[in-house]
Backbone as JSON Lines, residues from 0, in Angstrom:
{"i":0,"aa":"M","n":[31.08,62.07,108.6],"ca":[31.02,63.57,108.12],"c":[31.63,64.14,109.24]}
{"i":1,"aa":"T","n":[32.24,65.02,108.82],"ca":[33.08,65.92,109.34],"c":[32.27,67.35,109.83]}
{"i":2,"aa":"T","n":[31.9,67.95,111.03],"ca":[31.37,69.04,111.03],"c":[32.51,70.42,110.63]}
{"i":3,"aa":"A","n":[31.9,71.57,110.12],"ca":[32.55,73.02,110.67],"c":[33.19,72.95,111.52]}
{"i":4,"aa":"I","n":[32.29,72.73,113.04],"ca":[32.99,72.72,113.99],"c":[34.38,71.97,113.89]}
{"i":5,"aa":"Q","n":[34.28,71.05,113.81],"ca":[35.78,69.73,113.72],"c":[36.37,70.28,113.08]}
{"i":6,"aa":"V","n":[36.62,70.88,111.76],"ca":[36.96,71.1,110.85],"c":[38.15,72.13,111.36]}
{"i":7,"aa":"D","n":[37.23,73.23,112.03],"ca":[37.85,74.21,112.36],"c":[38.87,73.8,113.61]}
{"i":8,"aa":"A","n":[38.32,73.29,114.34],"ca":[39.46,72.33,115.26],"c":[40.73,71.82,114.77]}
{"i":9,"aa":"L","n":[40.47,71.17,114.01],"ca":[41.45,70.31,113.58],"c":[42.6,71.55,112.73]}
{"i":10,"aa":"I","n":[42.07,72.59,112.33],"ca":[43.44,73.49,111.38],"c":[43.84,74.22,112.58]}
{"i":11,"aa":"Q","n":[42.95,74.63,113.21],"ca":[43.51,75.43,114.84],"c":[44.53,74.23,115.89]}
{"i":12,"aa":"A","n":[44.49,73.26,115.43],"ca":[45.03,72.04,116.35],"c":[46.25,72.0,115.27]}
{"i":13,"aa":"A","n":[46.49,71.48,113.63],"ca":[47.71,71.61,113.09],"c":[48.76,73.24,113.24]}
{"i":14,"aa":"I","n":[47.85,73.95,113.51],"ca":[48.56,75.47,113.39],"c":[49.74,75.21,114.8]}
{"i":15,"aa":"T","n":[48.79,75.34,115.37],"ca":[49.48,74.6,116.55],"c":[50.67,73.98,116.95]}
{"i":16,"aa":"A","n":[50.27,73.08,116.26],"ca":[51.51,71.17,116.43],"c":[52.52,72.26,115.3]}
{"i":17,"aa":"A","n":[52.33,72.72,114.56],"ca":[53.52,73.13,113.58],"c":[54.5,74.15,114.69]}
{"i":18,"aa":"D","n":[54.06,74.58,116.17],"ca":[54.8,75.41,116.74],"c":[55.96,74.86,117.21]}
{"i":19,"aa":"Y","n":[55.52,73.57,117.13],"ca":[56.63,72.42,117.7],"c":[57.75,71.82,117.12]}
{"i":20,"aa":"A","n":[57.39,71.71,115.71],"ca":[58.4,71.59,114.55],"c":[59.73,71.71,115.15]}
{"i":21,"aa":"Y","n":[60.68,70.63,114.6],"ca":[61.95,71.01,114.76],"c":[62.62,70.94,113.49]}
{"i":22,"aa":"V","n":[62.96,72.24,112.46],"ca":[63.1,71.98,111.53],"c":[64.06,72.91,111.18]}
{"i":23,"aa":"P","n":[66.0,72.76,111.97],"ca":[66.71,73.68,111.36],"c":[67.32,73.5,110.53]}
{"i":24,"aa":"Y","n":[67.14,72.26,109.05],"ca":[67.67,72.49,107.59],"c":[66.86,73.43,106.75]}
{"i":25,"aa":"S","n":[65.4,72.46,106.32],"ca":[64.5,72.79,105.65],"c":[63.95,74.62,106.12]}
{"i":26,"aa":"E","n":[63.59,74.73,107.23],"ca":[62.69,75.78,108.05],"c":[61.27,76.19,107.41]}
{"i":27,"aa":"Y","n":[60.63,74.51,107.23],"ca":[59.92,74.35,106.6],"c":[58.84,73.89,107.67]}
{"i":28,"aa":"P","n":[57.98,74.5,108.61],"ca":[57.68,73.75,109.79],"c":[56.02,73.46,109.09]}
{"i":29,"aa":"V","n":[55.95,72.05,109.99],"ca":[54.58,71.37,109.33],"c":[54.16,70.71,110.6]}
{"i":30,"aa":"G","n":[52.54,71.46,110.38],"ca":[51.38,70.43,111.94],"c":[50.77,70.13,110.95]}
{"i":31,"aa":"A","n":[50.42,68.56,112.08],"ca":[49.25,67.91,111.24],"c":[48.06,67.75,112.37]}
{"i":32,"aa":"A","n":[47.27,67.49,112.3],"ca":[46.16,67.13,113.19],"c":[44.97,66.12,112.3]}
{"i":33,"aa":"L","n":[44.91,65.18,113.09],"ca":[44.03,63.72,112.53],"c":[42.95,63.47,113.4]}
{"i":34,"aa":"L","n":[41.59,63.19,112.75],"ca":[40.67,63.36,113.73],"c":[40.21,61.85,113.27]}
{"i":35,"aa":"T","n":[40.29,61.19,114.87],"ca":[39.43,59.64,114.41],"c":[37.78,59.64,114.16]}
{"i":36,"aa":"T","n":[37.29,58.25,113.94],"ca":[35.82,58.65,113.29],"c":[35.64,58.52,115.31]}
{"i":37,"aa":"E","n":[35.74,58.06,116.04],"ca":[35.34,58.78,117.35],"c":[35.51,60.08,117.67]}
{"i":38,"aa":"G","n":[36.08,60.82,117.5],"ca":[36.17,62.1,117.58],"c":[37.39,62.73,118.21]}
{"i":39,"aa":"E","n":[38.85,62.13,118.23],"ca":[39.57,62.13,118.98],"c":[40.85,63.12,118.28]}
{"i":40,"aa":"I","n":[41.25,63.69,118.37],"ca":[42.55,64.38,117.67],"c":[43.88,63.98,117.82]}
{"i":41,"aa":"F","n":[44.53,63.42,117.09],"ca":[45.72,63.65,117.38],"c":[46.91,64.39,116.66]}
{"i":42,"aa":"T","n":[47.65,64.96,116.93],"ca":[48.22,65.94,115.99],"c":[49.87,65.55,116.17]}
{"i":43,"aa":"G","n":[50.78,65.98,115.28],"ca":[52.07,66.03,114.96],"c":[52.34,66.7,114.34]}
{"i":44,"aa":"C","n":[53.89,66.82,114.21],"ca":[54.63,67.93,113.47],"c":[55.96,67.46,113.17]}
{"i":45,"aa":"N","n":[56.99,67.97,112.15],"ca":[57.85,67.33,111.51],"c":[58.89,67.3,112.01]}
{"i":46,"aa":"V","n":[60.07,66.12,112.27],"ca":[60.93,66.59,113.13],"c":[62.39,66.03,112.22]}
{"i":47,"aa":"E","n":[63.4,66.84,111.63],"ca":[64.56,66.74,110.66],"c":[65.63,66.52,111.65]}
{"i":48,"aa":"N","n":[66.32,66.07,110.58],"ca":[67.59,64.92,111.73],"c":[68.83,65.52,110.35]}
{"i":49,"aa":"A","n":[69.86,65.97,111.08],"ca":[71.48,66.02,110.15],"c":[71.3,64.87,109.17]}
{"i":50,"aa":"A","n":[71.15,63.76,109.57],"ca":[71.12,62.46,108.59],"c":[69.44,62.57,108.12]}
{"i":51,"aa":"Y","n":[69.19,63.68,107.03],"ca":[68.25,63.75,106.17],"c":[66.52,62.55,106.61]}
{"i":52,"aa":"P","n":[67.63,61.18,105.67],"ca":[66.42,60.18,105.58],"c":[65.72,59.71,107.06]}
{"i":53,"aa":"A","n":[66.69,60.5,108.08],"ca":[65.85,59.94,109.6],"c":[65.14,60.39,110.13]}
{"i":54,"aa":"G","n":[64.78,61.67,109.29],"ca":[63.58,62.78,109.83],"c":[62.03,62.21,109.49]}
{"i":55,"aa":"I","n":[61.11,62.59,110.12],"ca":[59.95,62.07,110.01],"c":[58.89,63.69,109.8]}
{"i":56,"aa":"C","n":[57.65,63.62,108.85],"ca":[56.87,64.15,109.02],"c":[55.86,64.29,109.68]}
{"i":57,"aa":"G","n":[54.97,65.82,109.77],"ca":[54.6,65.54,110.47],"c":[52.83,65.11,110.27]}
{"i":58,"aa":"E","n":[52.49,64.61,108.95],"ca":[51.49,63.67,108.95],"c":[51.6,62.55,109.71]}
{"i":59,"aa":"R","n":[52.95,61.55,108.92],"ca":[52.88,60.66,109.57],"c":[53.19,60.4,111.12]}
{"i":60,"aa":"T","n":[53.77,61.72,111.79],"ca":[53.82,61.78,113.75],"c":[52.38,61.5,113.89]}
{"i":61,"aa":"A","n":[51.75,62.26,113.16],"ca":[50.01,62.11,113.81],"c":[49.83,60.86,113.55]}
{"i":62,"aa":"V","n":[49.77,59.9,112.12],"ca":[49.07,58.51,112.2],"c":[49.7,57.66,113.08]}
{"i":63,"aa":"F","n":[51.17,57.82,113.4],"ca":[51.87,56.79,113.95],"c":[51.55,56.77,115.54]}
{"i":64,"aa":"K","n":[50.91,58.11,116.27],"ca":[50.75,58.5,117.52],"c":[49.37,57.85,117.62]}
{"i":65,"aa":"A","n":[48.79,57.81,116.87],"ca":[47.19,57.39,116.88],"c":[47.43,55.78,116.51]}
{"i":66,"aa":"V","n":[48.3,55.35,115.61],"ca":[48.44,54.08,115.87],"c":[48.74,53.43,116.81]}
{"i":67,"aa":"S","n":[49.94,53.86,117.59],"ca":[50.23,53.26,118.72],"c":[49.42,53.88,119.87]}
{"i":68,"aa":"E","n":[48.49,54.2,119.99],"ca":[47.3,54.31,121.03],"c":[46.05,53.4,120.4]}
{"i":69,"aa":"G","n":[46.27,52.63,119.76],"ca":[45.47,51.64,119.03],"c":[44.22,52.32,118.32]}
{"i":70,"aa":"E","n":[44.48,53.27,117.22],"ca":[43.23,53.72,116.74],"c":[43.78,53.44,115.24]}
{"i":71,"aa":"R","n":[42.86,52.91,114.5],"ca":[42.8,52.56,113.28],"c":[42.2,53.0,112.23]}
{"i":72,"aa":"S","n":[41.05,53.91,112.54],"ca":[39.95,54.47,111.91],"c":[39.8,56.09,111.85]}
{"i":73,"aa":"F","n":[40.21,56.82,110.78],"ca":[40.38,58.33,110.62],"c":[39.18,58.71,109.44]}
{"i":74,"aa":"Q","n":[38.78,60.2,109.91],"ca":[37.83,60.8,108.73],"c":[38.14,61.65,108.35]}
{"i":75,"aa":"A","n":[39.35,62.41,108.89],"ca":[39.63,63.77,108.51],"c":[41.2,63.96,108.95]}
{"i":76,"aa":"I","n":[42.19,64.69,108.39],"ca":[43.21,65.0,108.75],"c":[43.26,66.86,108.2]}
{"i":77,"aa":"A","n":[43.95,67.32,108.95],"ca":[44.41,68.72,108.75],"c":[45.9,68.64,108.77]}
{"i":78,"aa":"I","n":[46.35,69.24,107.38],"ca":[48.07,69.87,107.37],"c":[48.21,71.65,107.61]}
{"i":79,"aa":"A","n":[49.11,71.82,108.32],"ca":[49.06,73.41,108.42],"c":[50.68,73.57,107.48]}
{"i":80,"aa":"T","n":[51.07,74.29,106.68],"ca":[52.75,74.78,106.29],"c":[52.29,76.24,106.04]}
{"i":81,"aa":"K","n":[53.42,76.9,105.75],"ca":[53.74,78.39,105.66],"c":[52.92,78.66,104.67]}
{"i":82,"aa":"N","n":[52.99,77.81,103.41],"ca":[52.02,78.22,102.13],"c":[50.86,77.13,101.74]}
{"i":83,"aa":"G","n":[50.52,76.14,102.6],"ca":[49.17,75.37,102.65],"c":[49.69,74.43,101.74]}
{"i":84,"aa":"G","n":[50.7,74.13,101.43],"ca":[51.28,72.44,101.12],"c":[50.19,71.51,101.26]}
{"i":85,"aa":"A","n":[50.72,70.79,100.34],"ca":[50.14,69.62,100.09],"c":[51.12,68.01,100.36]}
{"i":86,"aa":"P","n":[50.27,67.29,101.52],"ca":[51.34,66.48,101.91],"c":[52.28,65.5,100.56]}
{"i":87,"aa":"C","n":[53.62,65.08,100.96],"ca":[54.53,64.47,100.1],"c":[53.84,63.06,99.82]}
{"i":88,"aa":"G","n":[54.49,62.2,99.03],"ca":[54.16,60.78,98.7],"c":[53.84,60.05,99.78]}
{"i":89,"aa":"I","n":[54.85,59.75,100.72],"ca":[55.35,58.81,101.51],"c":[54.25,59.46,102.32]}
{"i":90,"aa":"C","n":[53.49,59.98,102.86],"ca":[52.95,60.8,103.82],"c":[51.1,60.37,103.03]}
{"i":91,"aa":"R","n":[51.07,60.11,101.88],"ca":[50.25,59.86,101.08],"c":[49.77,58.59,101.15]}
{"i":92,"aa":"Q","n":[50.79,57.62,101.0],"ca":[51.03,56.48,101.23],"c":[50.66,55.83,102.89]}
{"i":93,"aa":"V","n":[51.48,56.5,103.54],"ca":[50.97,55.99,105.05],"c":[49.39,56.03,105.53]}
{"i":94,"aa":"M","n":[49.08,57.35,104.93],"ca":[47.53,57.48,105.29],"c":[46.6,56.51,104.71]}
{"i":95,"aa":"Y","n":[46.79,56.55,103.36],"ca":[46.06,55.4,102.47],"c":[46.04,53.87,102.89]}
{"i":96,"aa":"E","n":[46.96,53.71,104.16],"ca":[47.13,52.48,104.39],"c":[45.73,52.2,105.55]}
{"i":97,"aa":"F","n":[45.57,53.28,106.0],"ca":[44.57,53.2,106.79],"c":[42.87,53.97,106.22]}
{"i":98,"aa":"A","n":[43.22,54.9,105.81],"ca":[41.96,55.58,105.45],"c":[41.84,56.22,103.75]}
{"i":99,"aa":"P","n":[41.89,55.2,102.98],"ca":[41.83,55.61,101.78],"c":[40.72,57.07,101.19]}
{"i":100,"aa":"T","n":[39.58,56.96,102.06],"ca":[39.17,57.86,101.87],"c":[38.84,59.44,102.49]}
{"i":101,"aa":"L","n":[40.14,59.09,103.25],"ca":[40.39,60.51,104.38],"c":[40.01,61.87,104.03]}
{"i":102,"aa":"R","n":[39.32,62.81,104.39],"ca":[39.23,64.55,104.35],"c":[40.78,64.68,104.34]}
{"i":103,"aa":"V","n":[41.23,65.28,103.44],"ca":[42.66,65.8,103.18],"c":[42.42,67.4,103.37]}
{"i":104,"aa":"I","n":[42.59,68.28,104.57],"ca":[42.19,69.49,104.31],"c":[43.42,69.91,104.64]}
{"i":105,"aa":"C","n":[44.36,70.97,103.73],"ca":[45.54,71.4,103.57],"c":[45.52,73.18,103.79]}
{"i":106,"aa":"C","n":[46.24,73.85,104.44],"ca":[45.77,75.32,104.97],"c":[47.19,75.97,105.24]}
{"i":107,"aa":"D","n":[46.9,77.51,105.31],"ca":[48.84,77.93,105.73],"c":[48.29,78.58,106.97]}
{"i":108,"aa":"F","n":[49.53,79.03,107.6],"ca":[49.28,79.32,109.31],"c":[48.27,80.1,109.82]}
{"i":109,"aa":"E","n":[47.77,81.43,108.46],"ca":[46.26,81.52,108.65],"c":[45.32,80.87,109.26]}
{"i":110,"aa":"G","n":[45.42,79.72,108.8],"ca":[43.92,79.16,108.43],"c":[43.25,78.75,107.1]}
{"i":111,"aa":"A","n":[43.71,79.66,106.04],"ca":[43.47,79.55,104.42],"c":[43.15,78.32,103.97]}
{"i":112,"aa":"V","n":[42.21,77.57,103.26],"ca":[42.5,76.08,103.02],"c":[42.77,76.48,101.54]}
{"i":113,"aa":"T","n":[43.76,75.43,101.39],"ca":[44.03,75.21,100.18],"c":[43.74,74.02,99.31]}
{"i":114,"aa":"I","n":[43.5,73.02,99.93],"ca":[43.2,71.74,99.35],"c":[42.42,71.46,100.56]}
{"i":115,"aa":"D","n":[41.19,70.54,99.91],"ca":[40.14,70.15,100.48],"c":[39.33,69.05,100.04]}
{"i":116,"aa":"Q","n":[40.22,67.9,100.16],"ca":[39.68,66.66,99.2],"c":[39.85,65.4,99.49]}
{"i":117,"aa":"P","n":[39.18,64.13,99.39],"ca":[39.18,62.67,99.7],"c":[41.13,62.29,99.45]}
{"i":118,"aa":"L","n":[41.29,61.77,100.3],"ca":[42.87,61.01,99.87],"c":[43.07,60.59,98.49]}
{"i":119,"aa":"N","n":[42.13,59.7,98.17],"ca":[41.83,59.11,97.22],"c":[41.95,59.52,95.58]}
{"i":120,"aa":"E","n":[41.37,60.85,96.29],"ca":[42.02,62.21,94.49],"c":[43.69,62.52,94.67]}
{"i":121,"aa":"L","n":[43.99,62.48,95.73],"ca":[45.48,63.17,95.81],"c":[46.27,61.98,95.86]}
{"i":122,"aa":"L","n":[46.08,60.85,95.98],"ca":[46.85,59.45,95.07],"c":[46.22,58.56,94.64]}
{"i":123,"aa":"V","n":[45.99,59.02,93.56],"ca":[45.06,57.88,92.47],"c":[46.02,56.56,92.32]}
{"i":124,"aa":"H","n":[44.86,56.31,92.07],"ca":[45.48,54.4,92.31],"c":[46.22,53.92,93.01]}
{"i":125,"aa":"G","n":[46.13,54.09,94.46],"ca":[46.98,54.21,95.6],"c":[46.81,52.32,95.57]}
{"i":126,"aa":"F","n":[47.92,52.03,96.41],"ca":[48.38,50.75,96.91],"c":[47.85,50.46,97.91]}
{"i":127,"aa":"G","n":[47.25,50.12,98.48],"ca":[46.42,49.74,99.76],"c":[46.4,48.22,100.09]}
{"i":128,"aa":"P","n":[46.25,47.64,101.79],"ca":[46.27,46.8,102.33],"c":[45.41,45.67,100.81]}
{"i":129,"aa":"S","n":[44.35,46.13,100.54],"ca":[43.55,45.22,99.68],"c":[44.09,44.81,98.68]}
{"i":130,"aa":"S","n":[45.55,45.54,97.93],"ca":[46.17,45.38,96.98],"c":[47.38,44.02,97.08]}
{"i":131,"aa":"L","n":[46.82,43.31,98.32],"ca":[48.14,42.42,98.39],"c":[47.0,41.24,98.42]}
{"i":132,"aa":"P","n":[47.52,40.19,97.42],"ca":[47.07,38.91,97.16],"c":[46.86,37.75,98.8]}
{"i":133,"aa":"R","n":[45.84,37.59,99.17],"ca":[45.89,36.83,100.55],"c":[46.56,35.51,100.08]}
{"i":134,"aa":"P","n":[47.06,34.97,100.97],"ca":[47.46,33.38,100.59],"c":[46.14,32.25,100.76]}
{"i":135,"aa":"D","n":[45.98,31.67,99.74],"ca":[44.28,30.68,100.39],"c":[44.73,29.76,101.1]}
């Protein structure tokens, strides 16, 4: 269960993370703050590239940072954008890999929440590790 204090901390961390975004093409900074089940926060921002597919979203940056540090269990993520936009499909899929019921909180840069719901409602009929058959 994510507390109101944790949610506020996540939102502020996501807004701060957006300050580090490298967005010379879209001019759409994204900040993300991912909360582990142990209470640690990993942040990320989007980083664009002139070869567009080579960039990465803020949500995936946060997840990959956490996973690269050995974390695999997450309870919530806050995502901050100019207009409180939702995560893209690729980010939803990456988050689903580790936490299908992850609480997703989207907000604008003033902290106004636009979305607050479980990931499995944002990615209906998600494909995850349990979707793959295991060899006998």
